[in-house]
N, C-alpha and C positions, 0 to 999 in steps of 0.2 A: 289347922295348924300344922307347921313345916315338921318334916321327920327330920331329927337331927341324928338318927341312928346311924353309926358308921356302917360303911359298905361292907360285905363280905365277900370273899372270893366263891369262885364256882364250886359247888358243891356242899356249901357249908349250910347248915340248918339255921332256920331261923332265931334260935336260941344262941347262935354264935358257936355251935360246935361244928366241926366237920363231919363228914360222913362217916369217919373212923370214930367219932365220939369224943375226938380232941377240939379244944378250943381253936376257932381258926382266926389267923392274923389279919388286921384290918388293911386293905389296899391303900398305899400311900403313893399320890402321883409323884412323877418325877420333878425336880428343881428345874428351873429354865437355866439354860447355860449364861455365865457371867460375861457382860460387856466390859472390856477394858479398853481405856481411852488410847488412841493411837497416837504415837511419837511423830511430831511434825518433821518432815523432811527437811535436809539443810538448803534445798532449793527453793525454801519458801519465798516469795517476794518481797513480803513485808522484812524478812530477816536480812535479806541481801541490802534491801535498801537503808536498813539502820545501820549496818557495817558499813557500807559506802559513806553516809553521813557523817560517822565518827571520822573516818579516815579523811575525808575532806576537811574537816574541822580541825584536825590535828596539823594538817598540810598548812593551811591558812594561817594557824596560829603561830607556827614554826616560822613561816615566812615573815610575817610581820615582827615577830620578835627579833629576826635576823637583820630586817631593815633599820628596826629602831636602833639596832647595837651599833650600827655603822655611821650614825651621826658624830661630828667631830666639833672641838671649838675651833673657830676662826676670828681673827683680828677685825673688828669693823669700827667706825665712827661713832663715837659717843653723840655727838651733834654735829650739825652743818659746819664744814670746814671750808674755808675760801681756799683758792689758788695762792701758792706763795708762803701759807701758814707752816710753821715750825712745829711738828708734832710733838705734844708732850704727853705725859703718862696718864694725866686726866683727860685727855682727849680720846682715850681708846676705851675699848669695852669686848667681851668676847660673847659671842653669839653661837649656837648650836646649829648646825646645818649638814645635809648629807650633800655633798658634792660627787661626781665622777672624777676618775683620774685625770683628765684632762685639765677640766676647770680647777681641780683643785692645785694643779702644779702653778697656777697663777696667783694663788692668794696666801696669805699669811696664816699659817696655824697658831693657834693660841700659845703655844709654848715657844712661839718665836717672837711675841709681842715687843720684846725690848730692842729688837732689831730695827723697829720702824720709829723708834723714839729719836727725836733730834733731826728726821728727814724733814726736806721741805717739800710740800706737795706740788706737783706741777698741773695740776686742774683741781677744781672744786669737787669736793666728796660730801655726799647728803649724809644725813643720819641713819646708823644702822647699816650702811652700804659697806661691803667688805673691802679690805684693803689689799692693793695688789702692788706688785713692784712698777707696774706703769703707771702708777699714781705719782710716783717720786721722780723728782729732777736727777738725773743721773750724776756721777760724780764729776764728769767732764763738762757738764752744762755751765755755759757762760751766765754772769750776772743778770739777772733782767729786774724791770720794774713793774709793778701792777698800778696802772692809773685809770681814771675815771674820764669818760669823755660823754659829754652831754649832747644829745642828738634830740632833735625836734620829732615829733609823730608824723609817720610818712616818709621819713628820709632814711630809714634803715629796713633791710629785708628781715624775713624770719631767720633766726640765728639760733643755733645750738652750739652750747659750750663744747669748744674743741675746734669751731669753725675758723677759718683764716679770713680777714678782711684788709681791704683799703679805706683808709679815710681821707678824704677830700674836703678842703675848705673853700668858701668863697670870699675872695676880696673884693669887696665894691670898687675901691679904686686902684686895683693892681693892674699891671700890665706883664703880659710876657716878655720877658728879656732874655731868652735863651738859657737860662739857669734853672735847674730842676730842683724839687724839693728835697730828693736823696742825695744830691753831690754831684749828679752827673750833668750832663749838657745835652741841650738839643730838646726841641718841643714836638716834634711831629714823631720821632720814632719810627718815620716809613709809613705811618699809617694813613696819610691824606690819601684822598680818592681823587682821581684824575678830574672828575666833575666838581669837586669841592662841595658836595652835597653836605649842609648844616653848617657853612662855615660862619663863624660869628662876625657880629658887626665890628668895625674896626674902631678903636679909641673909645674910650670913655665907658667901657661895658663891664670893666673890671676882670677878674681871671679866677678861674677855678685850678685850685693848686693841689697836688697829691702831697700830702705830708707825712703820711704813715703807709708802709708797702708791707703786705703779708704778715700781718701781725695777729696774735692769736685772741680770740674771742673767749670770754671766761664765764660772763654771766651779766645779767642787766636788773636793774632797778627801774620802777615807773616812778615817776616823780608825779606831785600832786596836779602839776599843770598838764599833765598829758604826755609830757616829753619822756625820753628814757636816758638813763645813766649806764652807758656799756662800760664794764669793766675789761680792759684790754692788758695784755701781756707784752711789753716792748722792751727793745734794748735799752741800754743805759743812755745811749746818744739820743735816741728817739724821745724819750722820757720828755724833753722839754717841748718838743715839738706837739707832743701829744697834749700838754696842759694849754700849750697855746690855742691848740685846735678847739678845746673846750670852750674858749673865750669868744668864739666867732659865733656870729648870729646864725650862720648856715653852715652846718655840718653834714655831708652826704657820706655813706657808708656802703661800701661795694662787696658784696661777698665773693670770695675767690672760689672756682671750681676747679679741680685738679683733671688734668689729663689722664690718658690711659696709662701713664708711666708716674702717676701720684705728683707730677710738678704743676706749680701755679703759673708757669711762665715768668716773662720779663714783666717790669712795671709798665711797659708802654710810656705813651705821651704823659709826662708828668705834670704839664702846665697848659692851659688852653683859656684863650678869651672868652669871658662868659657872655651870656645873652642878656644880663641884667636882671635885678630883681624880679 
């Protein structure tokens, strides 16, 4: 059986009394020192990472908020509008977009939508496209006509609205008589080569005639037969020639390429005897 009697100090008797005859106090072992939790230093890696993450989130959020706040209302087309169309309030809608300063200077902000009403479009404008000053005919622009010209497949190069073209028609029984289609005179324009390479057969071969020079292409529509109906902007005087050309069984369209000064050059020869059909 384990002895549970308390221990006595030196010189104490078994009955718990000291050598002097007084009771001896029991020996109490000392308490272990208390351990306190250490405070984390401010250089703790996880603490620094957390602070950095919060700062980055705040910066990104502020940036996104500032970006969204710079969007503005701009005037746009509510539907597809053709060239020559007179704009009404029903044709307009405002859309929000963020534009840089250089780009924004070209377009109408929403507060100026009334300024475009009554303007005549100089080119086709697609649905949702922002309207700019370049889309409208200037106050000094002369009157024009928008006409369709039907061209068979394979007789027109790829065109983009805004391109300029020449239009030729073939007259099966025609003959070159020295009068060009544009009101001038002369058929060679100084373009004949000394060797007469490609000279057409004389007599009965018909004639190829230039009927429209340097006119603007606005768009096209494919017909069920595979032919194309080109929409052209022409002067008032040239409108009747454009309509007449559309009645021809063979219309050829030539795309004009500008030189380094932005010019398309002279018309060149305006009539030539053809090679037959």
